[in-house]
C-alpha positions, 0 to 999 in steps of 0.5 A: 257717102250718105244715101240720105243727103242724095238726090233720088229719081223717081222710081218710076224713072227706073223701069227698064224695057225688055232690052236694056233689062236683059245685059251681056254675060261675063266670060266665065274664063275671063271673069275675076273670081270676085266679080262673081261672088259681088254678083251673087251676093247682089242677087241675094241682097234683091232677093231678100230685099223683094221678098222682105217686101212681100211679106209686108205686103200681106202683114198690111190691109192698107192698099196705100202701102201695099201700092207704094212698096209694090212699084219698088218692089217691082224694080227691085224685081227686076234688079234681081233678074238683070243681075242673075243673067250676068252669069253665062249660059256655059257655067255650069251649076257645080262651077257657080256652086264653087263661087257661091261657096267662095262668097260664103268664105270670104266675105263671112271672114270679112265682115268677121273682122270688122263686127265689133258685137262678140256674139254676131263674130262669133256667129260668124266665126263658127259657120265659116269653117262650115262653108269652108267644109262645103266648099271642099265638098263641092270642088272634089265633086267638080273634079270628079265629074268635070275634071275642073280644079277649083283652084282655078274658079276661086282664083287661088284667092281661097283655100280648099282644103277641110274645115270643121267636117260637113257630117258634123254641122248636123245639129239640133235645130233649137239649137241654131237659135241666137241671140238677136241685137238691138238695131238702136244700141247697135253700132250701123256696121254690126246692123249691116252685117246681120243683114248682109250675112242673112241674106247670102245665106239664103240665097245660098240655102235656096239656090242649092233648094232649087238646083239639087235635083237637076244634079245629074249625078246621084251622089251630086244629088245627095251632096247638095241635099246635105249641105242645103240642109245645113244652109237652112240651119246657117239662116236659122242662126244668123236671122235670130241675129237680127233686130226683132223689135224693129217695126215693119217700117223701121225694116224696110229703111234699113233694108233700102240702106244695106242695099244702098251700101251694098251696091256702093260697095260694090261700084267702090271695089268692081274691076270689071268696067260693064259691071261697075257701071251696073253697080251705080246705075242700082245705086241710084234706083236704091237712094230712090227706094230709099227715100220712098221708105224714109216718106213711107217712114214719116207717113206711117209711124211718124218717125224721121230716118235719124231715130232709126239709123243714126248717122247716114254716112256709110262704114267702109265699103266691104271688100272682097278679098283673100283670108287665108291668114284669118281661116287658118286663124279660126281653124286652128281654135275653134274647130271642136266648137258647136252650138247649144241653144244661145252658146257655143261649146266645146264638143267635150264639154257637152253631156253624154245625153244632149241633143247634138248627139241625139241629132247625130245619131239620127241623122248621121245614124252610119257614116257610110251614108252621109253624102260629104263623107261618100264624095271625098271617099270615092273621089280618093278610091279613083284618084288615091288621094282627095283634092285640095289647094292649099298653101300650108298643111292644115292646121289640124293634124287629124285633117291632113291625111289626103287618103282618108275622110276625118268624120270625128272632129268637130263631131266626137270629144277629144277628136283633136286637140283643143286649141283655142277659143272664139276672140272678139274684135276691140272697139 
């Protein structure tokens, strides 16, 4: 599909009344797990588009331009609110969190498997192991506090076991900044991937930041606080990959194109008929926004859309599905890596004075105060072993002990054998 060749409707016609904008929520006991993750993905995509538009409005004094983007922005805020209300009132914050982390795991894996830019793929694979471990930590908290086994919430499509332990995710902030792509020289899928993953991780960060103080237990509040700060690291990493030299209106075009692509992907892969219709409805709205962005680019920068996005045909749709084998491979090969400036390096290759170790000593002076560790240790004290769902033993032997939480892997040299390297996809 090429959204640039579609006939757009009028943006004003997309504004909905209160009856239209309030949707029917899904049934949390019957909904497919990937329907929930698509909803979270599009909620985050709309938030990113909306706030990009707000920032654009704050960086121009042309009120005609401000008025044009204000109209599209209002429709997008209606879209976001409608999508967010698909979540039912009886789904707890922690249950919803499991879906956030399943999205993070399976979306990151899906993007990495199709990514041709080695630098971007490495960034995806690196953070994948961290979101995978977050799922494990939250799943133990869910079982401990609400008696729910997260494996049923994820449909047993995604394993629940330790990844790179969360205690090791805390890095000196300067080490999370990576090299930006050049959108004009990159594959369309690469540009989309950097935007999609940034929006998704930003949505996760914002969700955790906003619900931390609503958690009903002290350990829950502490866990959300810790992982929210890891998500801050992930957003810093991913946003630094995006093209930093594109103009505001070039990026407006990319945002609208990305929204069209994702709504089309959701429509092509959705199994729930009611929500599938919503994806189609929103795709039509975004096509109108895209054509407005084309008009503004021509008016203010005298550029045709082909100068920004060479070929308007969409890549293959993003499909959310199980990635068990892929995650296991990345875990086995790269668990002992951390981040250093623009690179990713093995822990054993860092000097003793590296910023990573200094930051670890500052934020984790003892393991006993680390919330993600205490969640697992507390669960083990109560139940005798941690909660997991896995189809085979963890590929890292040091992460197989269900009666003790490992706090060395990914954090200390030689905590486990270095088994491999990051691998690039071949064109």
